[in-house]
Steps between C-alpha positions, in 0.01 A plus 500: 500500500647835402515798730230677299262208537570473873444872544173480309382210713586686819312807379192286436526342846540839668207636299273215610606543864443876476149450358422244771601749769283772343201264489561402863497863611190586296311203647614602849393860453169379352432311824599800713278742308211250514535439874504875557162521327620652172476349154796266451563644154663796674802271537569550128603857585812347652625442145508874420810688621429787742129414499595192702644722774186712511278189509713350776476817709125519437463140617705576810323819608146490354194409702434146380145400402519199729564730797204717402277192489628375836428839660145492362373139517160603357657517153558124492254324271 
């Protein structure tokens, strides 16, 4: 196997690992957003540079819908 072929194979392996890590984080954020009471699709904002920081800070400091529902149990259906 030549050096070029080995380098190409390593790039493919690193690319697959990188994509797997991205998917893992998106799935994790999806669960966090969902458990907080938001739509899980908000986790896709984590793919957009700078927007991901704003979304993260919003998630950290916003009043979560689940907390609003727990404070007012009459809203449960």
